[in-house]
C-alpha atoms as a printed R data frame, in Angstrom:
   type eleno elety resid chain resno       x      y       z
1  ATOM     1    CA   MET     A     1 -16.387 10.145 -20.889
2  ATOM     2    CA   LEU     A     2 -14.917 10.510 -17.428
3  ATOM     3    CA   PRO     A     3 -15.661  7.933 -14.756
4  ATOM     4    CA   SER     A     4 -18.211  9.178 -12.255
5  ATOM     5    CA   LEU     A     5 -16.891 10.680  -9.038
6  ATOM     6    CA   GLU     A     6 -18.093  7.628  -7.132
7  ATOM     7    CA   ASN     A     7 -15.934  5.239  -9.195
8  ATOM     8    CA   ALA     A     8 -12.217  4.764  -8.932
9  ATOM     9    CA   LEU     A     9 -10.018  4.411 -11.974
10 ATOM    10    CA   SER     A    10  -7.595  1.498 -11.821
11 ATOM    11    CA   ILE     A    11  -4.411  1.534 -13.838
12 ATOM    12    CA   SER     A    12  -1.640 -1.019 -14.129
13 ATOM    13    CA   LEU     A    13   2.056 -0.327 -13.809
14 ATOM    14    CA   THR     A    14   4.966 -2.673 -14.128
15 ATOM    15    CA   PRO     A    15   6.991 -3.117 -10.940
16 ATOM    16    CA   ASP     A    16   9.837 -1.147 -12.558
17 ATOM    17    CA   GLU     A    17   7.505  1.728 -13.499
18 ATOM    18    CA   ALA     A    18   6.125  1.767  -9.963
19 ATOM    19    CA   VAL     A    19   9.571  1.961  -8.351
20 ATOM    20    CA   VAL     A    20  10.826  4.654 -10.733
21 ATOM    21    CA   LEU     A    21   7.640  6.740 -10.399
22 ATOM    22    CA   PHE     A    22   7.644  6.328  -6.613
23 ATOM    23    CA   GLU     A    23  11.194  7.714  -6.446
24 ATOM    24    CA   PHE     A    24  10.261 10.590  -8.784
25 ATOM    25    CA   VAL     A    25   7.255 11.564  -6.645
26 ATOM    26    CA   ARG     A    26   9.129 11.017  -3.358
27 ATOM    27    CA   ARG     A    27  11.923 13.299  -4.530
28 ATOM    28    CA   PHE     A    28   9.385 15.968  -5.500
29 ATOM    29    CA   SER     A    29   7.714 15.589  -2.095
30 ATOM    30    CA   ASP     A    30  11.057 16.129  -0.363
31 ATOM    31    CA   THR     A    31  12.327 19.020  -2.524
32 ATOM    32    CA   ASP     A    32   9.290 20.679  -4.178
33 ATOM    33    CA   THR     A    33  11.289 20.459  -7.412
34 ATOM    34    CA   LEU     A    34  10.272 18.433 -10.460
35 ATOM    35    CA   SER     A    35  13.318 17.275 -12.362
36 ATOM    36    CA   ILE     A    36  14.196 14.247 -14.437
37 ATOM    37    CA   GLU     A    37  17.307 12.627 -13.005
38 ATOM    38    CA   ASP     A    38  17.334  9.574 -15.255
39 ATOM    39    CA   GLN     A    39  15.875  8.789 -18.673
40 ATOM    40    CA   ALA     A    40  13.907  5.956 -17.053
41 ATOM    41    CA   GLU     A    41  11.828  8.584 -15.211
42 ATOM    42    CA   GLU     A    42  10.976 10.207 -18.515
43 ATOM    43    CA   ARG     A    43  10.000  6.833 -20.008
44 ATOM    44    CA   ALA     A    44   7.862  5.946 -16.975
45 ATOM    45    CA   LEU     A    45   6.059  9.309 -17.216
46 ATOM    46    CA   TRP     A    46   5.437  8.829 -20.951
47 ATOM    47    CA   ASN     A    47   4.090  5.339 -20.256
48 ATOM    48    CA   LEU     A    48   1.822  6.703 -17.525
49 ATOM    49    CA   CYS     A    49   0.528  9.406 -19.863
50 ATOM    50    CA   CYS     A    50  -0.329  6.725 -22.447
51 ATOM    51    CA   VAL     A    51  -2.215  4.735 -19.807
52 ATOM    52    CA   PHE     A    52  -4.205  7.841 -18.825
53 ATOM    53    CA   GLU     A    53  -5.009  8.628 -22.454
54 ATOM    54    CA   LYS     A    54  -6.246  5.072 -22.993
55 ATOM    55    CA   HIS     A    55  -8.436  4.954 -19.872
56 ATOM    56    CA   LEU     A    56  -9.784  8.504 -19.565
57 ATOM    57    CA   ASN     A    57 -10.994  9.149 -23.140
58 ATOM    58    CA   LEU     A    58 -10.763 12.900 -22.555
59 ATOM    59    CA   PRO     A    59 -11.621 15.392 -25.270
60 ATOM    60    CA   MET     A    60  -8.452 17.306 -26.132
61 ATOM    61    CA   GLU     A    61 -10.308 20.428 -27.209
62 ATOM    62    CA   GLY     A    62 -13.548 22.168 -26.357
63 ATOM    63    CA   SER     A    63 -14.694 20.972 -22.953
64 ATOM    64    CA   TYR     A    64 -11.269 19.640 -21.895
65 ATOM    65    CA   ALA     A    65 -10.343 22.971 -20.271
66 ATOM    66    CA   ASP     A    66 -13.558 22.872 -18.227
67 ATOM    67    CA   ILE     A    67 -13.006 19.225 -17.242
68 ATOM    68    CA   LEU     A    68  -9.460 20.050 -16.098
69 ATOM    69    CA   LYS     A    69 -10.587 23.145 -14.173
70 ATOM    70    CA   MET     A    70 -13.305 21.213 -12.306
71 ATOM    71    CA   ALA     A    71 -10.949 18.311 -11.528
72 ATOM    72    CA   ARG     A    72  -8.351 20.722 -10.112
73 ATOM    73    CA   GLU     A    73 -10.990 22.426  -7.966
74 ATOM    74    CA   ARG     A    74 -12.134 19.093  -6.528
75 ATOM    75    CA   LEU     A    75  -8.572 17.995  -5.715
76 ATOM    76    CA   ARG     A    76  -7.370 21.186  -4.000
77 ATOM    77    CA   ASP     A    77  -7.102 21.300  -0.254
78 ATOM    78    CA   GLU     A    78  -9.932 23.226   1.338
């Protein structure tokens, strides 16, 4: 079950994961290009995916497509 819209989801990252992910996102922000420049970025993204899977408890079939569609709609700029 997804957390309600009123609640925030807190996740934990190691300091190394945070630095590597920050650089990955900063580079994307500067270039509009997603690319892995170091295997550590790949590892940090895999670790982040595992954290999301653990905390979100999303169904991977059935209503998942609807959940993703609604989440994208809420996050888009108006």
